[in-house]
C-alpha positions as CSV (number, residue, x, y, z in Angstrom):
1,M,-26.0,5.7,59.8
2,K,-26.8,5.9,63.5
3,T,-24.9,8.5,65.4
4,I,-23.0,8.2,68.7
5,D,-25.4,10.7,70.3
6,E,-28.4,8.4,69.4
7,L,-26.5,5.5,70.9
8,I,-25.9,7.5,74.1
9,E,-29.5,8.6,74.2
10,G,-30.5,4.9,74.3
11,G,-28.3,4.4,77.3
12,V,-24.7,3.4,77.6
13,E,-24.0,3.6,81.3
14,G,-22.5,0.4,82.5
15,K,-22.3,-1.0,79.0
16,R,-19.1,-2.2,77.3
17,V,-18.6,0.0,74.2
18,F,-16.1,-1.2,71.7
19,V,-14.6,1.8,69.8
20,R,-12.7,1.0,66.7
21,A,-10.3,3.9,66.5
22,D,-7.4,4.6,64.2
23,L,-4.3,5.0,66.4
24,N,-1.9,4.1,63.6
25,V,0.6,6.8,64.5
26,P,4.2,7.2,63.5
27,L,6.8,6.0,66.0
28,D,10.4,6.7,66.6
29,G,11.2,3.7,68.8
30,T,8.5,4.2,71.5
31,T,8.1,7.9,70.9
32,I,5.0,9.1,69.0
33,T,6.2,11.7,66.4
34,D,2.7,12.8,65.3
35,D,-0.3,12.2,67.6
36,G,-2.9,13.8,65.3
37,R,-4.9,10.6,64.9
38,I,-5.1,10.1,68.7
39,R,-6.2,13.7,69.2
40,A,-8.9,13.3,66.5
41,V,-10.6,10.3,68.2
42,A,-10.2,11.4,71.8
43,P,-13.4,13.5,71.9
44,T,-15.5,10.4,71.0
45,I,-13.9,8.3,73.7
46,A,-14.3,11.1,76.2
47,K,-18.0,11.5,75.4
48,L,-18.7,7.8,75.9
49,A,-16.7,7.7,79.2
50,A,-18.6,10.8,80.4
51,A,-21.9,9.0,79.7
52,G,-20.8,6.1,82.0
53,A,-19.7,3.6,79.4
54,K,-17.0,1.1,79.9
55,V,-14.9,2.0,76.9
56,I,-12.8,-0.6,75.0
57,V,-10.6,1.1,72.4
58,A,-9.0,-1.0,69.6
59,S,-6.8,-0.1,66.6
60,H,-4.1,-1.4,64.4
61,L,-0.5,0.0,64.1
62,G,1.7,-0.6,61.2
63,R,1.8,-3.9,59.3
64,P,2.8,-6.7,61.6
65,K,2.4,-10.2,60.1
66,G,-0.5,-11.5,62.1
67,A,1.6,-12.1,65.2
68,P,2.9,-10.1,68.1
69,D,5.8,-7.8,67.2
70,P,7.1,-5.4,69.9
71,Q,8.0,-2.6,67.5
72,F,4.3,-2.3,66.6
73,S,2.9,-2.3,70.2
74,L,0.1,0.2,71.0
75,A,1.5,0.8,74.5
76,P,2.8,4.3,73.6
77,A,-0.7,5.2,72.2
78,A,-2.3,4.1,75.5
79,K,-0.1,6.4,77.4
80,R,-0.8,9.4,75.1
81,L,-4.5,8.7,75.0
82,G,-4.5,8.8,78.8
83,E,-2.7,12.2,78.8
84,L,-5.3,13.6,76.4
85,L,-8.2,12.3,78.3
86,G,-6.8,13.3,81.7
87,K,-7.3,9.8,83.1
88,D,-5.5,6.5,83.3
89,V,-6.1,4.2,80.3
90,S,-5.4,0.6,81.1
91,F,-3.7,-1.6,78.5
92,A,-4.4,-5.2,77.5
93,T,-1.3,-7.0,76.2
94,D,-3.3,-9.0,73.8
95,T,-6.5,-8.6,71.7
96,V,-8.9,-11.3,72.7
97,G,-6.8,-13.4,75.2
98,D,-6.6,-13.6,79.0
99,S,-5.2,-10.0,79.3
100,A,-8.0,-8.5,77.2
101,K,-10.7,-10.4,79.1
102,A,-9.3,-9.5,82.5
103,T,-8.7,-5.9,81.6
104,V,-12.2,-5.4,80.2
105,A,-13.8,-7.3,83.2
106,A,-12.0,-4.9,85.6
107,L,-13.4,-1.7,83.9
108,A,-15.7,0.5,86.0
109,N,-18.2,2.9,84.5
110,G,-16.5,5.7,82.8
111,E,-13.1,3.9,82.5
112,V,-11.1,3.3,79.3
113,T,-8.9,0.5,78.2
114,L,-6.9,0.0,75.0
115,L,-6.4,-3.5,73.5
116,E,-3.1,-4.5,71.9
117,N,-2.6,-4.1,68.2
118,L,-5.5,-5.9,66.4
119,R,-3.1,-7.0,63.6
120,F,-1.2,-9.1,66.0
121,S,-4.1,-11.5,65.4
122,A,-4.1,-13.1,61.9
123,G,-7.9,-13.1,61.8
124,E,-8.1,-9.3,61.7
125,T,-6.8,-9.0,58.1
126,S,-7.6,-12.5,56.8
127,K,-9.2,-12.8,53.4
128,D,-10.9,-15.9,54.6
129,D,-14.4,-15.0,55.8
130,A,-14.5,-17.8,58.4
131,E,-11.2,-16.9,60.0
132,R,-12.0,-13.2,60.0
133,G,-15.5,-14.0,61.4
134,A,-14.1,-16.1,64.2
135,F,-11.9,-13.2,65.3
136,A,-14.9,-10.8,65.1
137,D,-16.8,-13.2,67.3
138,A,-14.1,-13.2,69.9
139,L,-14.0,-9.4,69.8
140,A,-17.8,-9.2,70.1
141,A,-17.7,-11.3,73.2
142,L,-15.9,-8.4,74.9
143,A,-18.5,-5.8,74.3
144,D,-22.2,-4.9,74.2
145,L,-22.1,-2.0,71.7
146,Y,-19.9,-0.9,68.8
147,V,-18.8,2.5,67.7
148,G,-16.9,2.9,64.4
149,D,-14.6,5.9,64.6
150,G,-11.4,4.7,62.8
151,F,-11.9,6.6,59.5
152,G,-8.3,5.7,58.4
153,A,-9.3,2.0,58.3
154,V,-12.8,2.1,56.8
155,H,-11.6,1.2,53.4
156,R,-10.3,-2.1,54.7
157,K,-12.5,-5.3,54.9
158,H,-11.0,-6.3,58.2
159,A,-12.7,-8.1,61.2
160,S,-12.9,-5.1,63.5
161,V,-14.0,-2.7,60.8
162,F,-16.4,-4.8,58.7
163,D,-17.4,-8.0,60.5
164,L,-17.7,-6.8,64.1
165,P,-20.4,-4.1,63.6
166,K,-22.6,-6.8,62.1
167,R,-22.5,-8.6,65.4
168,L,-23.3,-5.7,67.8
169,P,-25.7,-2.7,67.9
170,H,-23.6,-0.1,66.3
171,A,-23.1,3.6,65.5
172,A,-20.7,6.0,63.8
173,G,-18.5,8.1,66.0
174,D,-18.2,11.8,65.7
175,L,-14.9,11.7,63.7
176,I,-16.4,9.4,61.0
177,A,-19.5,11.6,60.9
178,T,-17.3,14.7,60.3
179,E,-15.1,12.9,57.7
180,V,-18.1,11.7,55.7
181,G,-19.7,15.2,55.9
182,V,-16.5,16.7,54.5
183,L,-16.3,14.2,51.7
184,K,-19.9,14.9,50.7
185,K,-18.9,18.5,50.3
186,L,-16.2,17.3,47.9
187,T,-18.6,15.2,45.8
188,E,-22.1,16.4,46.2
189,D,-22.0,20.1,47.2
190,V,-18.9,21.6,45.6
191,R,-18.2,25.3,45.5
192,R,-16.3,26.2,42.4
193,P,-13.6,26.5,41.1
194,Y,-12.8,23.1,42.4
195,V,-9.1,22.6,42.6
196,V,-7.4,19.2,43.3
197,V,-3.7,19.0,44.2
198,L,-2.2,15.5,44.0
199,G,1.3,14.5,45.0
200,G,3.2,11.6,46.5
201,A,5.4,9.0,45.1
202,K,3.4,6.7,42.8
203,V,0.9,7.8,40.1
204,S,-0.6,4.3,40.3
205,D,-1.9,5.1,43.8
206,K,-3.9,8.0,42.4
207,L,-5.2,6.6,39.1
208,G,-8.7,5.9,40.4
209,V,-9.1,9.3,42.0
210,I,-7.8,11.1,38.9
211,D,-10.2,9.2,36.7
212,N,-13.2,10.2,38.9
213,L,-12.1,13.7,39.6
214,L,-11.7,14.5,35.9
215,K,-15.5,14.4,35.9
216,K,-15.8,16.8,38.8
217,A,-12.7,19.1,39.2
218,D,-12.0,22.3,37.4
219,R,-8.2,22.1,37.9
220,I,-5.9,19.3,38.8
221,L,-2.3,20.2,39.9
222,I,0.3,17.4,40.0
223,G,3.5,17.3,42.0
224,G,5.7,14.9,43.9
225,G,7.2,11.7,42.5
226,M,4.1,11.0,40.5
227,S,4.6,14.0,38.3
228,Y,7.7,12.5,36.7
229,T,5.6,9.8,35.1
230,F,3.4,12.4,33.5
231,L,6.4,14.4,32.3
232,A,8.0,11.2,30.9
233,A,4.7,10.4,29.2
234,K,4.9,13.8,27.4
235,G,8.3,12.8,26.1
236,H,10.5,14.6,28.6
237,E,13.8,13.3,30.1
238,V,13.3,12.7,33.9
239,G,16.7,11.4,34.7
240,I,16.7,9.0,37.7
241,S,13.5,10.4,39.1
242,L,10.7,8.2,40.3
243,L,9.1,6.7,37.2
244,Q,6.3,4.1,36.6
245,E,7.0,3.2,33.0
246,D,3.9,1.1,32.8
247,Q,1.7,4.0,33.6
248,K,2.8,6.4,30.9
249,A,0.0,5.4,28.5
250,T,-2.6,6.0,31.1
251,C,-1.1,9.4,32.0
252,L,-1.4,10.4,28.3
253,E,-5.1,9.2,28.3
254,Y,-5.8,11.4,31.4
255,L,-4.1,14.4,29.8
256,A,-6.2,14.0,26.7
257,E,-9.4,13.4,28.7
258,A,-8.7,16.6,30.7
259,E,-8.3,18.6,27.5
260,K,-11.5,17.1,26.2
261,R,-13.5,18.0,29.3
262,G,-11.9,21.5,29.7
263,V,-10.2,20.6,33.0
264,E,-6.9,22.4,33.6
265,F,-4.3,19.7,34.2
266,V,-1.2,21.5,35.5
267,L,2.3,19.9,35.7
268,P,5.5,21.3,37.2
269,V,7.3,23.8,35.0
270,D,10.5,23.6,37.0
271,V,11.9,21.2,39.6
272,L,14.7,20.9,42.1
273,V,17.2,18.1,41.2
274,S,20.2,16.3,42.7
275,A,22.3,13.4,41.9
276,E,21.8,12.1,45.4
277,F,18.8,11.5,47.6
278,P,19.0,13.8,50.7
279,D,20.1,12.5,54.2
280,L,16.8,12.7,56.2
281,K,18.6,11.9,59.5
282,T,21.3,14.5,59.5
283,K,19.4,17.0,57.2
284,A,22.8,17.9,55.8
285,P,22.5,20.6,53.1
286,A,21.7,19.1,49.7
287,N,22.4,22.1,47.5
288,P,20.0,21.1,44.7
289,D,19.9,22.6,41.2
290,V,16.8,24.3,39.7
291,V,16.0,23.1,36.2
292,A,13.1,23.3,33.8
293,S,10.8,20.3,34.0
294,D,11.6,19.4,30.4
295,A,15.4,19.7,31.0
296,I,16.1,17.3,33.9
297,P,19.7,15.9,33.5
298,A,19.9,12.2,32.8
299,D,22.0,11.6,36.0
300,K,19.8,13.6,38.4
301,E,16.5,13.1,40.3
302,G,13.6,15.5,40.7
303,L,13.0,15.9,44.5
304,D,10.6,19.0,44.7
305,I,8.8,21.4,42.5
306,G,10.7,24.6,41.7
307,P,10.1,28.3,42.5
308,K,8.2,29.0,39.2
309,T,5.9,26.0,39.9
310,R,5.3,27.2,43.4
311,E,4.2,30.5,42.1
312,L,2.1,28.9,39.4
313,Y,0.3,26.6,41.8
314,A,-0.3,29.4,44.3
315,S,-2.0,31.3,41.5
316,K,-4.2,28.3,40.6
317,L,-5.3,28.1,44.2
318,A,-5.9,31.8,44.7
319,D,-9.6,31.9,43.6
320,A,-10.6,28.3,44.6
321,G,-14.0,27.7,46.0
322,T,-13.0,24.2,47.1
323,V,-9.6,22.5,47.4
324,F,-8.7,18.9,48.0
325,W,-5.0,18.2,48.6
326,N,-3.4,14.7,48.9
327,G,0.3,14.1,48.7
328,P,3.4,16.2,49.2
329,M,5.2,18.0,46.4
330,G,8.6,16.7,47.3
331,V,10.8,15.2,50.0
332,F,9.3,17.6,52.6
333,E,11.2,15.9,55.4
334,H,14.4,17.6,54.3
335,P,14.4,21.5,54.5
336,D,16.0,21.9,51.1
337,Y,13.0,20.1,49.5
338,A,10.2,21.3,51.7
339,N,9.4,24.6,50.0
340,G,7.0,23.0,47.3
341,T,4.9,21.4,50.0
342,K,5.0,24.6,52.1
343,A,3.8,26.6,49.1
344,V,0.8,24.4,48.5
345,A,-0.1,24.4,52.2
346,Q,0.2,28.2,52.2
347,G,-1.9,28.3,49.0
348,L,-4.7,26.5,50.8
349,L,-4.5,28.9,53.7
350,D,-4.6,31.9,51.3
351,S,-7.5,30.5,49.3
352,P,-11.0,31.8,50.1
353,G,-12.5,28.4,49.6
354,F,-13.2,25.3,51.7
355,T,-9.9,23.5,52.0
356,V,-9.3,19.8,52.8
357,V,-6.0,18.2,53.5
358,G,-6.5,14.6,52.6
359,G,-4.7,12.7,55.3
360,G,-1.6,10.6,55.1
361,D,1.7,12.4,54.3
362,S,-0.1,15.7,53.6
363,A,-1.5,15.9,57.1
364,A,1.9,14.9,58.5
365,A,3.6,17.6,56.4
366,V,1.2,20.3,57.7
367,R,2.1,19.5,61.2
368,T,5.8,18.9,60.6
369,L,6.2,22.2,58.7
370,G,4.5,24.2,61.5
371,F,1.2,25.2,60.0
372,D,-1.8,25.9,62.2
373,E,-4.1,22.9,61.7
374,N,-7.1,24.9,62.7
375,A,-6.6,27.3,59.8
376,F,-7.5,24.6,57.2
377,G,-11.1,23.7,56.6
378,H,-10.5,20.1,57.5
379,I,-7.5,17.8,57.9
380,S,-8.5,14.2,57.3
381,T,-7.3,11.3,59.4
382,G,-7.4,8.8,56.4
383,G,-5.5,9.4,53.2
384,G,-6.3,6.0,51.6
385,A,-9.9,6.1,52.8
386,S,-10.4,9.6,51.5
387,L,-9.0,8.7,48.1
388,E,-11.2,5.6,47.7
389,Y,-14.3,7.6,48.7
390,L,-13.4,10.2,46.0
391,E,-12.9,7.3,43.5
392,G,-16.6,6.4,44.1
393,K,-15.8,3.1,45.8
394,T,-17.9,1.5,48.5
395,L,-15.9,1.6,51.8
396,P,-16.6,-1.6,53.8
397,G,-16.4,0.1,57.2
398,L,-19.0,2.7,56.2
399,A,-21.2,0.1,54.6
400,A,-21.2,-1.9,57.8
401,L,-22.2,1.1,59.9
402,E,-25.1,1.9,57.5
403,D,-26.8,-1.5,58.0
């Protein structure tokens, strides 16, 4: 995989460099509520601009239906990127149309522009190779070189991620190089004990990674909504908690496989429950009850791990050589259900090992709950991409950069 430094050594001054970034940031109207992904890619963009490139940045945002949708405009990201770079970032109001062509044509050496949301064009996400290829051709016409640095999208076989680098001389940006280096530490060069913490809503989202990590991890700690399917699989009442009935048999298989391999598979011993889901707008007090994980009332829902589980999980992290964490332990957006996620984050900080926060909601939680991002070994910008890499899957965006 060619590096951006090698690309720059070959000469980028005056050349149009297309940077596929991941600026898929959360928005409250037009206000960015977490700019972590923009901050992560800004150094790559700044490096290219400093070398005299004409930098064309592109990304997706949200899930528009292949047509323009104002609520998913990248205009706020252009403004924030300009603030981080300390220079104006022009903005094209389309992807490959008249605005994009004119904006790119107007770039001087060292200047930066951002194209509108790539997913406003149906060709970006099309499953039809010809349609996707045609959009990649149109994007390629805007540029001379390609830099892939949108790690959060490399697991998608999309035009700007997979097809475009096949059409231009290409290299991996610094962010992708860092992310891949970290993931290799989690798969090829692991310091033990290796502890994996998995949370989030659906156990089905994590089946592949659990299956693969059962062969590598020493301990797997489970929390969040997905834990209730495991508890139900063991025969416990889970009330109105999140439950994937069709995954119970698979959960039992994983529990048996963990025992066979000598992997500690740890489930919550107590949980916070309530008959009502908390109001995340007003953050009104929820007054949850603490119950044993095998005694959840039939009319209540588990919304966070309990105090005994927090202590248990902290103890399981205390001697870790390597930790990978993906997924919150509860509804961390509400203060009454944030303590489980806080405890895991603090457990990572207290651990002597190499700690990785695996993107997505976990990364958002770290920032929302006020932790120092720099205190962790690494905070990934791509939750889904990280999980698929750890599943052992080939990621289309990385494969395209390796050609």
